[in-house]
C-alpha positions as CSV (number, residue, x, y, z in Angstrom):
1,M,-5.4,21.5,-19.2
2,D,-8.9,22.1,-20.3
3,L,-12.0,20.1,-19.5
4,A,-12.1,18.4,-22.9
5,H,-8.6,17.0,-22.4
6,R,-9.5,15.8,-18.9
7,E,-12.7,14.1,-20.1
8,Y,-10.7,12.4,-22.9
9,Y,-8.1,10.9,-20.6
10,E,-10.8,9.7,-18.2
11,A,-12.6,8.0,-21.1
12,R,-9.4,6.6,-22.4
13,A,-8.1,5.2,-19.1
14,R,-9.1,1.5,-19.6
15,E,-7.5,1.4,-23.1
16,Y,-4.5,3.6,-22.4
17,D,-2.0,0.7,-22.1
18,D,-3.0,-0.3,-25.6
19,W,-0.8,2.6,-26.8
20,W,2.2,1.3,-24.9
21,L,1.7,-2.4,-25.8
22,G,0.6,-2.0,-29.4
23,R,-2.8,-3.6,-29.1
24,G,-6.4,-2.6,-29.7
25,L,-6.6,0.5,-31.9
26,F,-2.8,0.5,-32.1
27,A,-2.3,-3.2,-33.2
28,A,-2.1,-2.4,-36.9
29,R,0.2,0.7,-36.5
30,E,3.7,0.5,-38.0
31,R,6.0,1.6,-35.2
32,P,9.5,0.1,-36.0
33,G,11.6,-0.2,-32.9
34,W,8.8,0.8,-30.6
35,G,8.9,-2.2,-28.3
36,D,12.7,-2.1,-27.9
37,E,12.5,1.6,-27.0
38,V,9.7,1.1,-24.5
39,R,11.9,-1.5,-22.8
40,E,14.9,0.9,-22.9
41,L,12.7,3.6,-21.2
42,E,11.6,1.1,-18.6
43,R,15.3,0.2,-17.9
44,L,16.3,3.8,-17.7
45,L,13.6,4.5,-15.1
46,A,14.3,1.4,-13.1
47,G,18.0,2.4,-13.1
48,L,17.4,5.7,-11.4
49,P,18.6,5.8,-7.7
50,P,15.7,5.2,-5.3
51,A,14.1,8.4,-4.2
52,R,11.0,10.0,-2.9
53,T,9.3,10.3,-6.3
54,L,6.1,11.9,-7.5
55,D,4.9,10.8,-10.9
56,V,2.5,13.6,-12.2
57,A,-0.1,12.5,-14.7
58,C,0.9,8.9,-14.0
59,G,-2.0,7.5,-16.0
60,T,-2.3,3.8,-15.4
61,G,1.1,3.6,-13.8
62,F,2.7,1.9,-16.8
63,L,6.0,3.8,-16.3
64,T,5.4,4.5,-12.6
65,R,5.8,0.8,-11.7
66,C,9.5,1.0,-12.9
67,L,10.4,3.6,-10.3
68,R,12.2,2.7,-7.0
69,G,11.9,4.3,-3.6
70,L,8.8,5.9,-2.1
71,V,6.6,6.4,-5.1
72,V,3.4,8.5,-5.4
73,G,1.4,8.5,-8.6
74,L,-1.0,11.4,-9.2
75,D,-3.5,11.8,-12.0
76,Q,-6.7,13.7,-12.6
77,S,-8.5,10.5,-13.8
78,P,-10.1,8.4,-11.0
79,T,-10.2,5.4,-13.3
80,S,-6.5,5.8,-14.2
81,V,-5.6,6.1,-10.5
82,A,-7.4,2.9,-9.6
83,L,-5.5,1.1,-12.4
84,A,-2.2,2.6,-11.3
85,Q,-2.7,1.6,-7.7
86,R,-2.8,-2.0,-8.7
87,R,0.7,-1.6,-10.2
88,L,2.1,0.1,-7.1
89,P,1.8,-2.4,-4.3
90,D,4.3,-0.4,-2.2
91,G,3.3,3.0,-3.5
92,V,0.3,5.2,-3.5
93,A,-1.8,6.5,-6.5
94,M,-4.1,9.4,-5.9
95,V,-6.4,11.8,-7.7
96,G,-5.0,15.3,-7.9
97,D,-4.4,18.4,-9.9
98,A,-1.0,18.9,-11.6
99,F,-1.4,22.6,-11.4
100,A,-2.0,22.7,-7.7
101,L,-0.1,19.7,-6.3
102,P,-1.4,18.8,-2.9
103,F,2.1,18.5,-1.3
104,A,4.4,20.7,0.8
105,D,7.4,22.4,-0.7
106,R,10.3,20.0,-1.3
107,A,8.2,17.0,-0.3
108,F,9.9,14.9,-3.1
109,E,13.4,14.4,-4.3
110,R,12.2,13.7,-7.8
111,V,9.2,14.7,-9.9
112,I,8.6,12.7,-13.1
113,T,6.0,13.3,-15.8
114,G,5.5,11.1,-18.9
115,H,3.6,12.3,-21.9
116,F,1.9,15.1,-20.1
117,Y,4.1,18.1,-20.7
118,G,3.7,17.8,-24.5
119,H,-0.1,18.3,-24.1
120,L,0.3,21.6,-22.3
121,A,-0.1,24.9,-24.1
122,G,1.4,28.2,-23.1
123,A,0.6,29.3,-19.5
124,D,-0.2,25.7,-18.5
125,R,3.4,24.8,-19.1
126,E,4.6,27.5,-16.8
127,R,2.1,26.7,-14.1
128,F,3.1,23.0,-14.2
129,L,6.8,23.7,-14.1
130,A,6.4,26.1,-11.1
131,E,4.5,23.4,-9.2
132,A,6.9,20.6,-10.1
133,H,9.9,22.7,-9.0
134,R,8.1,23.7,-5.8
135,V,7.5,20.2,-4.6
136,G,10.6,18.4,-5.9
137,D,14.4,18.9,-6.2
138,E,14.7,17.2,-9.6
139,L,12.3,17.1,-12.6
140,I,12.4,14.4,-15.3
141,V,10.2,14.9,-18.4
142,I,9.4,12.0,-20.7
143,D,7.7,12.9,-24.0
144,S,7.4,12.2,-27.7
145,A,10.5,12.5,-29.8
146,G,10.6,13.9,-33.3
147,E,10.9,16.9,-35.4
148,P,9.7,19.7,-33.1
149,R,6.2,20.6,-33.9
150,E,2.7,21.0,-32.4
151,E,-0.8,20.2,-33.6
152,W,-4.3,19.6,-32.7
153,Q,-5.2,15.9,-33.3
154,E,-8.5,14.2,-33.5
155,R,-8.4,11.0,-31.6
156,A,-10.9,8.1,-31.5
157,L,-11.6,5.7,-28.7
158,K,-12.9,2.1,-29.0
159,D,-16.4,3.4,-28.2
160,G,-16.3,5.5,-31.3
161,S,-16.1,8.8,-29.5
162,R,-13.8,11.4,-31.0
163,H,-11.7,14.0,-29.1
164,R,-9.5,17.0,-30.0
165,V,-6.1,16.8,-28.2
166,Y,-3.2,19.3,-28.3
167,K,0.2,17.5,-28.9
168,R,3.8,18.5,-29.2
169,W,7.0,16.6,-30.2
170,F,10.5,17.5,-29.0
171,S,14.2,17.0,-29.9
172,G,16.3,16.3,-26.8
173,A,18.1,19.6,-27.1
174,G,14.9,21.5,-27.7
175,L,13.2,20.1,-24.6
176,A,16.3,20.5,-22.5
177,A,16.5,24.2,-23.5
178,E,12.8,24.7,-22.8
179,L,13.3,23.2,-19.3
180,G,16.4,25.4,-18.6
181,G,19.2,23.7,-20.5
182,H,19.7,20.5,-18.6
183,E,20.6,16.9,-19.2
184,V,19.2,14.7,-22.0
185,L,18.9,11.1,-20.6
186,H,17.5,9.5,-23.7
187,E,16.7,10.6,-27.2
188,G,15.3,7.9,-29.5
189,D,13.0,7.6,-32.4
190,W,9.9,7.6,-30.2
191,F,10.8,9.1,-26.8
192,V,12.9,11.8,-25.3
193,V,13.8,12.1,-21.6
194,V,15.3,15.2,-20.0
195,R,16.4,15.8,-16.4
196,A,16.1,19.3,-15.1
């Protein structure tokens, strides 16, 4: 992930939850069924068996807080990590690089990433997947559902700054095939979840 993406997510950290909760710049967006599907996603994650889990690109810990077991959240944004730590009273949030995970081989039973994989282009996907499979036995990828496509978006923040962000959308079958043909845990209007 390039420096511009990193700077965008650090700048966005304090307003990131607005996207999940439909407030701030997202308050006026029409997203039928969004709230119900977010709650379904939270239930799915909370229902996973407890495990040593690493959440890569955990952001503010919005989804990380649903996980059970020994949970470590990792993000490149110091501001996001500080926010995530508040949500993880029994876990740890830390600053780190998704492409050079600071953990030993097989340190985790499960690696999760939410809305990170869909921002990775080409070689970055391969680098991330190699690291995720190195440190964990199981990988769960959560991302945006929809007609498979990719685009560069211009995104605005509350401070008026504008940022270019690469984004992909996935079908369940398409993401499963890309990850090696594994199990689709959820495919809705807004989110897709695949276990590899």
